[in-house]
N, C-alpha and C positions, 0 to 999 in steps of 0.2 A: 262475680267479684275481677277484679281487670288487675289493679295492683292491690298491695297490702304489706301497711310498713310495721305492722306487728307481729311478733315472732308467736306459733303457735304454740298452745300449750293444753297441754303434750300436745307432744312431737306425732305426727301420725306410726299405725307401726306399720312395717313391710304392707301385709299384708295389707291391710287397709287400703297404702297406694297402689300396688295393683292392682286396684278391685275399681279405680276410680275409670271416671267410663269421658269421654272426648278429650281433651287440649286440656294439657294441668302443665306448672312450670312452677320445682318445688327449688326455691334459693336458699344455699346451705349459708349460714353465718354465722358472727357474731356481733352485737349491739357498737365493740369495742376494736373493732377491728377496722381500721384507717384504708385497706383497699373497699370495704363493704362500703362503710357509711360513704370511698370518693363515689362508686358504683351507683349507689340509691335509683339521682334525678335521671341519671343512663334508663335502668330500667322501670321506675314512674314512664319515662317517657317511650319507650319502647314499648309494655307490657297494655300500658292505660287506654289506648283505639281497640284492644281489642275485649268486647266486656264481657264475653261466654266464657274466658279464659278462667280458669283455675287456680293461681298464683297462692304460693305456702310459704312462709318464710318460715324456718328451721333453725335454729340455733348451733349448733356447732355443736364442740367439741372431741375431746379424749375421754370415751365410754360413751358416745349417745349412741344408738344404733342404726337408728337409718341413717346418717350419713359413711357412719363401717358399713351397709349395706350396700354400699354405692358406691364403696373407693373412694367418697374424696379425701382430701389431703391437702385445699386450697379452696383459700377462701376471697371474695365470694364463688362460687361453682354453684350456673346454671340446668340447671338437671329437665328436657322441658322431655314432655309425658307426651304421648296419647294412645289413650283405653289404656295407663295404665303402662305400659313398655315403654322403656324411653326408648328416640326417635335423631337426642340432641345434644349436645353436653357444649357447654360452654364454661372459663372456667376465668378471671380476674379479667372477664369485658373490661374493654381499656374503652369504645367508642358506643356510645347510643344506636346503633345503624350495624354494629357487629350481632349489637343480639336485634338488633327490627331481624337481617336478614337469619340469623338463626332461630329466630320466629321464624319466619317465611319457611324453613330446611322443613321444620316440623308438622307446621300447616300444611304440607304439601307434602306431607309424609303418609 
């Protein structure tokens, strides 16, 4: 699953995320966020070629434990994980190349 359009319900726990193996990207945001909506085609374009990649969309907001555990403050925030450990972070990406470069750094980590 390289790119998903749906928010994961229920959101995974931090313990589940920490136990993930391989490369993963958690996208924190909301469906009504203009920044999130604008970033969707950029995220899809950058992630789609990487089929073994796990992409999880988490609807974030006040009181949401996973976003708080990652210290998310702005949307969208992309957290790149390698074996459950954060290796890269991108907040409010503006270009597809910015996402692709962050992904390349995460793959190299």
